[in-house]
Structure formats: structure tokens, C-alpha cells
N, C-alpha and C positions, 0 to 999 in steps of 0.2 A: 472265677469258676464257683458254682453253687456248692454249698455244703450238703452232704447227704442228709444231715439233720433237718434240712429245710423241707424234706419230703414227708407228707402224711402217707398213711398206708394206701389210701385211694390214689394219690398222686404217683406213688411208686408203682402201683398196679398199672396205671395208664402209661407210665414211662416204659415198664417192662413189656407191655403189649406192643408199644411202638417198635420194640426190638425183636418182636416175634417170640418172646419168651412165654412160657406157661406160668400161671399164677402162683404155683408152688414155689417158684424161684423167689418171689417177693417174701413169702413166709420165711425162707431160708435167710434172706438178707436181713429182715427185721429181727430174726432171732440172734444173728451175729451182732447187730447193733445194740439191741436193748436187753437181751438176756445174757449173752456172753460178754457184751460191752467191749468189743474189740475196737481198736482205733487204726486199723491197717487192713486194707482190702485183701492183702495176701494172707492175712490170718483167717480168712473165710475159706477154710480148707476143703469144704465139700462143694465149692463152686469151681467150675472149670477155669483154666487160665484165660480163656477167651472171655468168659463172663466177667472175671475180675478186671480184665483189660478194659472192657466197656465201662465198668464202674469208674475206674481211674480216669478214663477219658472225659467223663461228664461231671464227676463229683470230686470234691476234696472232703476232708474229715472235719476236725474240730476248728471252728472259727474263733475260739477264745484261747488266750494264754493266761494262766494263773500268775498274778503279780505278787499278791500278798495274802496271807491268811492270818486271822486273829481268832483266838479261842478263849472263851470265858470259862470261869470256874464252874459255871452251871451247865456247860456243854454247848452253849450258843456259839456258833462259829460264823464269822463273816469272811466272805471270799471277795477279793478284788481282782477283776479280770481286765485284760486289754484286748480290744478287737483288732482285726487285721488292718483296719485303717487308723489305728493308734488312739482310739477312744477308750476311756475307762468306764467300767460299770461294776456294780456290786450286787451280791445276793447274800442271804443270811439263812443258815440252818438253825432251827430252834428245836429243843427237846421238850416234849410234853409227856404227860402220863399216858396219853393215847397214841404216841408215836413221834416220828421225826417229821418236821414240816419245813419247807423251803419257801422263802419270800423272794420272788423273782422280779427283776427289773424289766420294763417293757420299752424304755426309750433311753437314749443318751441325753441326760438333762431333762428338764420339764418346763413346759410353758404355762402351767396352771397358776404359778405365782402365789401359792398359799403363803400367808405372812409368817407362819410358824415353822416352815419346812426347809430342811437342809437341801433336799433334792432340787428345789427350785432356785437355788443360788446360782446355778448355771442354766441358761436357756437351752431348750431342746436343740441338739445338733442334728439328730435324725432318729427315725424309728429303728428299733432293733428288729432284725429278721427273726422268723420263727426258729431258724437254726441257732441263733445266738441265745434265744430263750431256752431252747431244748438243751443246748450245751451247758448252760448254768446248772440245770437239773442233773445232767449226766456227770458233771464234775463232782457235785455233792454226793450223788449216789455212789460213785466210785470211791469216794472218801469213806463212805459208810460201809462199802463192801469189805474194806479191810478189817472192820469190826464185826462183820457178819450181820449187819443191820440194813434196813431199807427205808427209803422215804415213803411215808404214808399219806402226806398231805402237801398240797401246793396252794400258795396264795400269790396271786399276781397283784402285789401291793408294794413293790419296791419303787425305785425311781421311774417316773413317767406316768402318764395317764393311759391306762390300757385301752380305753375306748377311743383314744386318739390314734391308736394303732390296731384297730379292730380286727382286720383280716389276718394279720400276722399272729396276733394273740390267739384267735380261734384256731388257726392252723396248728400252732404249737400245742394247744390244749388237746386237740383231737389226737395228736401223735402220742403224748404221754398217757392219755386216757385209754388208748386202744389196747385191746387184749394182747396184741402182739407187740405193742410198745412196752411202756413201763407198767401198764395195767393199774394205774392209780385211779381209784373209783371216782365217778363223776361228782358224788356228793362229798368227796374229800378235796375238791378243787374249788377255789373261791376267786372270783374276779372283783376287784374293787374299783369304783369310779368316783370321781369328785362330782359327778352329776351332769354328764353329757347326755342331755335328754333324748335327742334323736337316736343315739346308739342304744340307750336303755330300751326304747321302743323296738328297735331292730332285734335286740337280744331277746326281748319278750316273745317276739314272733318266731324265734328259732326253737322255742320250747325245749331249751337245754336243761339238763339235770344239774349243771354246775351251779354253785351258790353265787349269789350276787350280794355285794356289800356296797353301801353308799357312804362316802366320807361326808358327814354332815357338819359336825363341829360347832353349830350355832342353831338356836331355836327360832330365829327370826331373820328377815331379810336384811335389816339394817346392819346387824353384827356380822352376818355371814358375808355380806358384800365387802365389809371392811377386812376380813381375814381370808376370804376366798373369792378372788375376782371372778371366778367362773359364775358366781351368782348374779353378776350383772347380765350375762347372756341368758342364763337359765335360772330365774328366781324360784323361790320355794313353791309358788303356786304351780309352775310348770313342772318342777321336779316331782312334786307329790302327785301330780296328775299322771306322770310317767310311771311312778311307783304303783299307783292304783291299776294302771294298764297292765303292768308286769304281773301283779298278783292275780288279776282277773283272768289272765291267760294261762298262768302256770300253777296257781294254787300252791305257791311255794313261799315259805317264810324267808324274809331277807333281813340282812343285818344293817344297822346304822352305826357307823363308827363315830365316836365323839371323844376327841382329845380334850382333856381337862386342863385349861390354861388359867393359872391363878389370877383372880381379879378380872378376868375377861369373859369367860363363859361358864363359870362354875358356881354362880349364886343359887340360892334355894329357889328364888323366883324363876330363874332360868330353867331350873329342873322342872318346875311345874309347867312352864311354857313348853318345854320339850315334850312333856307327857301329853299335853293337849294336842300338840302337833301330830304325834305319832299314834295316839290311841285308836284311830280308825283303821290302822293297818296291821296286817299279820307280820310282825317283825320282832326283833329284839335289839337292844342297844348294847354295844360294846364300849364301855368307858375305858379310855386309854391313858395311862400315866405319860406325861410329856417328857421326852429326852431333850434337855436344853441344847440350843444351838447358839453359839456365841454371837453370831451375826444378827440374831433376831431379838434377843433380850427377853423373851417370854420365860415364865417359870412354871414349874409343875405345881398343881394343887397338892396340898398335904393329904396324907392318907385319911386323916380325920374328916377333912372337908369332902373328900371323895366319897367317903362312906355316907355322909349326910345327903349328898346328891343322889347316891345309889338308893338310899332308903326312901326318898321321896318318889323316885320312879317306881319302886316296888309297891309302895302304898297306892300309887295311882294306877296300878294294874299293868305296868310295862315290864316285860321280861328284860332283865338287865344282868350283865356281868361286868366285873372289873378285870381287865386283862392283866395277867401275871407279868411282872417285869422280867426281862431276860437280859443278861449281860450288863446289868446296871453298874458294874464296877469300873466301867470306862465310859467316856463320852462318845456314844456311837449311835446317834440318831440316823435314820435312813439317809444315805448319801454323804455322811460325814467322812467316812474313810476315803471315798473317791475325791472329795474336795481337798482333804489333807494331802493326798498323793499328787493332785494337780498343783497345789501350792508348792510342794517340794520340787516338782519337776520344773515349774516356772522359775523357782529360785536358782536351781542348778543351771538352767539355760542362761539366766542373767549373768551368773558367775562365769560361764563359759564365754559369753560375749565380751565381758570385761577383760578376760585373759587374752582373747584374740586381739582386742584393741590395744592392750598394753604390751602384749608379747611376754608378760611375766606371770606365770602361774602362781596362784596364792589364794589365801582365804580372805574373804570380805566379811567383816564383823556383822554387817546388816544381813547378809545372806545366811551366815551361820545362825543368827538369831531366829530367822524364819524357819530354818530346818529344825533347830532344837525345840522351838515352841510347838511345832506340828508333829514331831515324832519323838517319843521317848525312847530310851534305850531298849525297852522291852518290845518295841514294834519290830519284830524280826522278819527276815525274808520269808517267802512262801514255804520254803523247805523246812523252816523252823518255827512252828506255830508259837505265837506269843501270848501275852496276856490279852484279855477278853474283848469281845465285840458284842454289841447289843443286837437285839432283834430289829428287823425292819419295822419302822412305824409308817403310818399311812400318810398320804399326801395332805 
């Protein structure tokens, strides 16, 4: 059965019309969903029993279950969810001076294979539905409701390639952006892509007011192909042509994300090369401190070296910022909490299989070591927020 969070306002209008209902009924339903934020059709008390029965017949509610929540000293909070078909996904809420932002995942796993990214340690199992993306946002908003706060920004920058799930991502954004949805402003919503050129062109032709960010991470084809396999399919010449097409149709500034990897893409000459590449475009560069991933072996550039890279871009006339680190007091690159939980569950399954084979329940030292290394004692269940999680980082 479809989740009601899958329905955009227009889709809900079409569905209501098929039932012979008047349009104001959709206004009532969306108010209950996104303003009152109920999770039970029977809580929609100004709808008739017959109307509620029709909703129950065609829709269920939340497609996600909260598994674990980690909270940092700086307010960054990471949420780990389980889908109805038993996949794990995560999202992150970050606190900024300008408001609260959520980083949303768009796929279960990722096929982009970026060499530095935890998200790609597991291949894509499937796309997330628009309901599963909306549910991530609703979970976080309800957590903020308890503090009298609201989400002000959304970045689709978590696990997965958003433009590899284009229709569902757009449907999700239209729902949370709608005045009768969460009413998050278009210019407070950012979609990040690793460079799926055909979809950048499609997005350009939509003339959306949402922000577009490109995960670049290298100033030339040779290096970008080494660390981002998508560059084999869409090298920089094609990518920058799509960028030019986007800016020509939309007159919008876009963002280039650039993770600084020590000794890989952070030299001063690479900074100058990046400036030459981007100078013709209306854009700015977001330099991102790297969160280490054990399986990859990359290291983050020092603050001093990052500032030298920044200074060169500034002197070359490129608008540039260095992203503030969030939740850096634990190892929490995008996708890491999900990977840790998967390892733990695999270990527990192996232990269970050994018990069934031997018929004697007990501890296996190897399994215990896997568990202990992946979860410290301060990683508490979802009902007891633990020590901190980091912000989502880009693909």
C-alpha cells in the first residue's frame, strides 16, 4: 500500500477528484499531515468517517521506523531509519546561525563509487520513494517540534545520487516546498549531483527555483576520473557544458562542492587550476573538510593548508567558503552510521547461525570484537540520544 507521504498536492487533488470530493478536502488533509503533523487518519477529526475510511483503504502512513539517533554537542543529530523492506538509511539535522537544515538520503546505497565516500561502500539496492524522503524530513521536524523549532533548509546530499532518482526527488521536493506542505522556501532547498549530465539539462529546462550543487572534487579529468568514476561517463567538458546550459536558462548561481583530501586534490597549483576551470561561470565553491572513512584511507587537509587553498581562489576572483564542521567529535561521515549498523546486524546473524548449528547459545569472541569495535557504549538506542553524529558530507 502506498504511503500518503508519496502524494504531492497535485496528485492528492487528482486522487480526491477521482473520489468525487471537492478540492477543499485536500486542503484539510494536507493541513493534518504537514501542519498538525498527525500520524493517524482517525486524528483528522474534521473529516467524516467515510472520508477517513477511504484514506485508510488506499494509504498507510509513515514508511520509516527510527532505529537509532546520535546527537552531537553542537546540536548536529544523525537519524538512522529502517524501511518497510528492512533497508537502512540515514539523515542528518544540522544547526546553523540561519536555521536548522536536514541532509536527506535519496537511495539505499549508491552506485557512483566515489573513492572517498562511505555512502558508496554498499551498492545501490533501490531508489527511495518520495514518501521515504518526506518521512525523513517529517521525523526531524517532529523532533524539532518538541523544542518549538522548525526546519528551514533541506539539502538532498545524503546517501545516493539524487539525479539517479530524479522523479521521486522532484516529487518529494514539491511536497515539502508547497505552501500547504512544510512551506520550505525554494531557495532554501538544494539538490546535489555528482554530475549526471542529461539530468542537469533536464533540471535546467524545468526552470526550478531550487538550488543546484555539483560535487566536483577535482580540477581536471585525470584526477576526477581516479576518485569519481562518474567522470568516465561525463568528463569535465560535458559537465561544464551542462553547467553553462543551466546558467544560461536560469540565471542562477550554482555551487561547486570540493572535499579537500590531503595530498590528493589540495595543492596550490590545483587551486589555481580549479580557479581557471570555474572562472567563466556564475558560481561559488564550497570547500569541505573531509571526515575520514576507515575503509578508504584518505585524510583531511589541515586547516592551514585549507586556508591557503581558499586564499588562492579568493585572489583569483572565485567566491568561496569553507564549510563549518559539524559533529566532528565522532567518526560520522555520510553513510557511516548505516554501515556500522549493517556490520552489527551481520555479526549478530552470524552468531545466531552458529548457535543454531551447535545448539549451544553463547558468545563468540570474533563476533564480540566486531560489535565492540563498531559501537561504543555511548551509542544508545533511539529513545536515548547518545554522543554525537556528524553532518552529512557530499558524495
